[in-house]
KELUM-775502 format. One line per field, with one value per atom (N, C-alpha, C, CB): chain; residue in three letters; residue number from 1; atom name; x, y, z. Coordinates in steps of 0.02 Angstrom, whole numbers. Atoms other than C-alpha are relative to their C-alpha. Glycine has a CB too. Example, Ala and Ser with C-alpha at 12.3 -4.5 7.8 and 13.67 -1.06 7.14 Angstrom:
2
mol	[A | A | A | A | A | A | A | A]
type	[ALA | ALA | ALA | ALA | SER | SER | SER | SER]
seq	[1 | 1 | 1 | 1 | 2 | 2 | 2 | 2]
atom	[N | CA | C | CB | N | CA | C | CB]
east	[45 | 615 | 45 | -50 | -42 | 684 | -39 | 20]
north	[-59 | -225 | 60 | 1 | -59 | -53 | 55 | 23]
up	[0 | 390 | 0 | 62 | -3 | 357 | 37 | -71]
END
This chain:
55
mol	[A | A | A | A | A | A | A | A | A | A | A | A | A | A | A | A | A | A | A | A | A | A | A | A | A | A | A | A | A | A | A | A | A | A | A | A | A | A | A | A | A | A | A | A | A | A | A | A | A | A | A | A | A | A | A | A | A | A | A | A | A | A | A | A | A | A | A | A | A | A | A | A | A | A | A | A | A | A | A | A | A | A | A | A | A | A | A | A | A | A | A | A | A | A | A | A | A | A | A | A | A | A | A | A | A | A | A | A | A | A | A | A | A | A | A | A | A | A | A | A | A | A | A | A | A | A | A | A | A | A | A | A | A | A | A | A | A | A | A | A | A | A | A | A | A | A | A | A | A | A | A | A | A | A | A | A | A | A | A | A | A | A | A | A | A | A | A | A | A | A | A | A | A | A | A | A | A | A | A | A | A | A | A | A | A | A | A | A | A | A | A | A | A | A | A | A | A | A | A | A | A | A | A | A | A | A | A | A | A | A | A | A | A | A | A | A | A | A | A | A]
type	[MET | MET | MET | MET | ALA | ALA | ALA | ALA | THR | THR | THR | THR | GLN | GLN | GLN | GLN | ALA | ALA | ALA | ALA | ASP | ASP | ASP | ASP | ALA | ALA | ALA | ALA | LEU | LEU | LEU | LEU | ASN | ASN | ASN | ASN | ALA | ALA | ALA | ALA | MET | MET | MET | MET | LEU | LEU | LEU | LEU | GLN | GLN | GLN | GLN | ASN | ASN | ASN | ASN | VAL | VAL | VAL | VAL | PRO | PRO | PRO | PRO | ILE | ILE | ILE | ILE | GLY | GLY | GLY | GLY | ARG | ARG | ARG | ARG | LEU | LEU | LEU | LEU | GLY | GLY | GLY | GLY | ARG | ARG | ARG | ARG | PRO | PRO | PRO | PRO | GLU | GLU | GLU | GLU | GLU | GLU | GLU | GLU | ILE | ILE | ILE | ILE | ALA | ALA | ALA | ALA | SER | SER | SER | SER | ALA | ALA | ALA | ALA | VAL | VAL | VAL | VAL | LEU | LEU | LEU | LEU | TRP | TRP | TRP | TRP | LEU | LEU | LEU | LEU | CYS | CYS | CYS | CYS | SER | SER | SER | SER | SER | SER | SER | SER | GLU | GLU | GLU | GLU | ALA | ALA | ALA | ALA | SER | SER | SER | SER | PHE | PHE | PHE | PHE | MET | MET | MET | MET | VAL | VAL | VAL | VAL | GLY | GLY | GLY | GLY | HIS | HIS | HIS | HIS | ALA | ALA | ALA | ALA | LEU | LEU | LEU | LEU | ALA | ALA | ALA | ALA | VAL | VAL | VAL | VAL | ASP | ASP | ASP | ASP | GLY | GLY | GLY | GLY | GLY | GLY | GLY | GLY | TYR | TYR | TYR | TYR | THR | THR | THR | THR | ILE | ILE | ILE | ILE | ARG | ARG | ARG | ARG]
seq	[1 | 1 | 1 | 1 | 2 | 2 | 2 | 2 | 3 | 3 | 3 | 3 | 4 | 4 | 4 | 4 | 5 | 5 | 5 | 5 | 6 | 6 | 6 | 6 | 7 | 7 | 7 | 7 | 8 | 8 | 8 | 8 | 9 | 9 | 9 | 9 | 10 | 10 | 10 | 10 | 11 | 11 | 11 | 11 | 12 | 12 | 12 | 12 | 13 | 13 | 13 | 13 | 14 | 14 | 14 | 14 | 15 | 15 | 15 | 15 | 16 | 16 | 16 | 16 | 17 | 17 | 17 | 17 | 18 | 18 | 18 | 18 | 19 | 19 | 19 | 19 | 20 | 20 | 20 | 20 | 21 | 21 | 21 | 21 | 22 | 22 | 22 | 22 | 23 | 23 | 23 | 23 | 24 | 24 | 24 | 24 | 25 | 25 | 25 | 25 | 26 | 26 | 26 | 26 | 27 | 27 | 27 | 27 | 28 | 28 | 28 | 28 | 29 | 29 | 29 | 29 | 30 | 30 | 30 | 30 | 31 | 31 | 31 | 31 | 32 | 32 | 32 | 32 | 33 | 33 | 33 | 33 | 34 | 34 | 34 | 34 | 35 | 35 | 35 | 35 | 36 | 36 | 36 | 36 | 37 | 37 | 37 | 37 | 38 | 38 | 38 | 38 | 39 | 39 | 39 | 39 | 40 | 40 | 40 | 40 | 41 | 41 | 41 | 41 | 42 | 42 | 42 | 42 | 43 | 43 | 43 | 43 | 44 | 44 | 44 | 44 | 45 | 45 | 45 | 45 | 46 | 46 | 46 | 46 | 47 | 47 | 47 | 47 | 48 | 48 | 48 | 48 | 49 | 49 | 49 | 49 | 50 | 50 | 50 | 50 | 51 | 51 | 51 | 51 | 52 | 52 | 52 | 52 | 53 | 53 | 53 | 53 | 54 | 54 | 54 | 54 | 55 | 55 | 55 | 55]
atom	[N | CA | C | CB | N | CA | C | CB | N | CA | C | CB | N | CA | C | CB | N | CA | C | CB | N | CA | C | CB | N | CA | C | CB | N | CA | C | CB | N | CA | C | CB | N | CA | C | CB | N | CA | C | CB | N | CA | C | CB | N | CA | C | CB | N | CA | C | CB | N | CA | C | CB | N | CA | C | CB | N | CA | C | CB | N | CA | C | CB | N | CA | C | CB | N | CA | C | CB | N | CA | C | CB | N | CA | C | CB | N | CA | C | CB | N | CA | C | CB | N | CA | C | CB | N | CA | C | CB | N | CA | C | CB | N | CA | C | CB | N | CA | C | CB | N | CA | C | CB | N | CA | C | CB | N | CA | C | CB | N | CA | C | CB | N | CA | C | CB | N | CA | C | CB | N | CA | C | CB | N | CA | C | CB | N | CA | C | CB | N | CA | C | CB | N | CA | C | CB | N | CA | C | CB | N | CA | C | CB | N | CA | C | CB | N | CA | C | CB | N | CA | C | CB | N | CA | C | CB | N | CA | C | CB | N | CA | C | CB | N | CA | C | CB | N | CA | C | CB | N | CA | C | CB | N | CA | C | CB | N | CA | C | CB | N | CA | C | CB | N | CA | C | CB]
east	[66 | 999 | 17 | -66 | 6 | 989 | -51 | -8 | 44 | 917 | -43 | 44 | 31 | 798 | 41 | -50 | -50 | 932 | 47 | 35 | -40 | 1039 | -29 | 26 | 44 | 905 | -6 | -77 | 10 | 867 | 74 | -26 | -67 | 1058 | 19 | 51 | -11 | 1067 | -39 | -13 | 47 | 915 | 26 | -73 | -25 | 993 | 64 | 19 | -65 | 1151 | -21 | 32 | 28 | 1041 | -33 | -47 | 25 | 961 | 48 | -41 | -45 | 1061 | -2 | -11 | 14 | 988 | 25 | -77 | -20 | 1046 | -44 | 70 | 42 | 892 | -71 | -4 | 75 | 708 | -37 | -37 | 40 | 576 | -48 | -38 | 40 | 475 | -75 | 21 | 61 | 284 | -22 | -38 | 20 | 261 | 25 | 22 | -32 | 381 | -53 | 87 | 41 | 261 | -74 | -8 | 62 | 108 | 1 | -18 | -13 | 174 | -5 | 74 | -2 | 191 | -82 | 48 | 71 | 11 | -43 | -26 | 32 | -52 | 3 | 37 | -14 | 26 | -34 | 79 | 33 | -40 | -75 | 7 | 68 | -212 | -17 | -22 | 10 | -191 | -15 | 64 | 10 | -234 | 69 | -48 | -66 | -46 | 21 | 50 | -17 | -34 | -43 | -3 | 46 | -175 | 18 | -46 | -34 | -71 | 42 | 50 | -32 | 18 | -40 | 26 | 37 | -51 | 46 | -60 | -27 | 1 | 83 | -13 | -76 | 166 | -1 | 43 | -10 | 228 | 46 | 12 | -43 | 300 | 31 | -41 | -28 | 436 | 24 | 48 | -18 | 458 | 38 | -58 | -30 | 593 | 73 | -4 | -70 | 757 | 53 | 18 | -46 | 831 | 5 | 56 | -1 | 806 | 1 | -54 | 16 | 743 | 54 | -73 | -53 | 899 | 58 | 26 | -58 | 1017 | -16 | 21]
north	[39 | 1441 | -53 | 44 | 46 | 1275 | -1 | -47 | -10 | 1256 | -65 | 9 | 65 | 1122 | -57 | 9 | 45 | 1039 | -27 | 30 | 35 | 1031 | -49 | 48 | 39 | 962 | -72 | 40 | 59 | 826 | -45 | 18 | 29 | 784 | -34 | 54 | 20 | 764 | -60 | 50 | 60 | 644 | -60 | 14 | 55 | 544 | -33 | 32 | 21 | 522 | -63 | 66 | 54 | 411 | -50 | 27 | 55 | 307 | -52 | 25 | 47 | 154 | -7 | -62 | 12 | 137 | 63 | -15 | -68 | 316 | 36 | -4 | -35 | 376 | 6 | -40 | -2 | 428 | -53 | 64 | 48 | 296 | 33 | -31 | -26 | 311 | -16 | -32 | 9 | 318 | -70 | 42 | 63 | 163 | -57 | -9 | 52 | 65 | 1 | 21 | -5 | 128 | -36 | 84 | 38 | 71 | -69 | 25 | 73 | -99 | -32 | -14 | 29 | -122 | -6 | 52 | -10 | -57 | -57 | 74 | 54 | -173 | -65 | -6 | 70 | -327 | -4 | -15 | 3 | -286 | -16 | 76 | 18 | -277 | -70 | 48 | 64 | -441 | -59 | -17 | 66 | -619 | -26 | -56 | 25 | -651 | 21 | 25 | -28 | -548 | -22 | 72 | 13 | -636 | -34 | -40 | 32 | -722 | 54 | -66 | -51 | -559 | 40 | 35 | -41 | -481 | 33 | -44 | -30 | -357 | 20 | -53 | -17 | -302 | 63 | -65 | -49 | -137 | -8 | 45 | 13 | -145 | 70 | -29 | -59 | -14 | 0 | 15 | -8 | 38 | 60 | 2 | -61 | 165 | -2 | 15 | 2 | 113 | -20 | 61 | 13 | 54 | 44 | -6 | -49 | 218 | -22 | 42 | 17 | 138 | -51 | -32 | 41 | 20 | 54 | -62 | -42 | 171 | 36 | 53]
up	[5 | 598 | -50 | -25 | 43 | 523 | -63 | 36 | 61 | 347 | 3 | -75 | 12 | 297 | -23 | -47 | 22 | 205 | 48 | -47 | -57 | 356 | 47 | 42 | -44 | 456 | -38 | 11 | 33 | 320 | 3 | -77 | -1 | 312 | 68 | -15 | -62 | 501 | 13 | 44 | -11 | 500 | -34 | -27 | 49 | 354 | 32 | -78 | -37 | 459 | 46 | 50 | -46 | 575 | -36 | 50 | 32 | 445 | -35 | -45 | 25 | 404 | -74 | 31 | 66 | 236 | -52 | -3 | 19 | 200 | -54 | -26 | 46 | 112 | 38 | -73 | -25 | 148 | -27 | -19 | 24 | 120 | -58 | 59 | 51 | -39 | 23 | -71 | -18 | -28 | -8 | -33 | 22 | -117 | 45 | -67 | -43 | 4 | 65 | 22 | -61 | 151 | -19 | 23 | 29 | 51 | -12 | -60 | 8 | 16 | 70 | -33 | -69 | 203 | 20 | 55 | -19 | 228 | -34 | -24 | 48 | 87 | 33 | -72 | -27 | 160 | 66 | 7 | -73 | 340 | -15 | 47 | 18 | 256 | -32 | -43 | 40 | 163 | 48 | -46 | -41 | 215 | 9 | -38 | -14 | 209 | 70 | -52 | -65 | 372 | 59 | -6 | -54 | 458 | 71 | -28 | -65 | 595 | 35 | -19 | -26 | 630 | 44 | -47 | -40 | 788 | 62 | 26 | -61 | 927 | -5 | 60 | 11 | 844 | -46 | -37 | 36 | 778 | -51 | 33 | 57 | 598 | -10 | -66 | 16 | 577 | -68 | 43 | 69 | 396 | -4 | -45 | -14 | 435 | -25 | 75 | 23 | 341 | 47 | -24 | -49 | 499 | 52 | -25 | -51 | 597 | 72 | -8 | -68 | 756 | 30 | 2 | -31 | 776 | 18 | -53 | -25 | 798 | 64 | -54]
END
């Protein structure tokens, strides 16, 4: 049976940046999306995943 550490290591092999995201990295993206700087951005999914979706 796989352990939690085994599952984490398997997942990290598919993340090009090689680590999990930190809460403040996710929060920064959310804050930017809520700001006036993102006012022209519509209809797009912003992936904050360390490159996981490109694998």
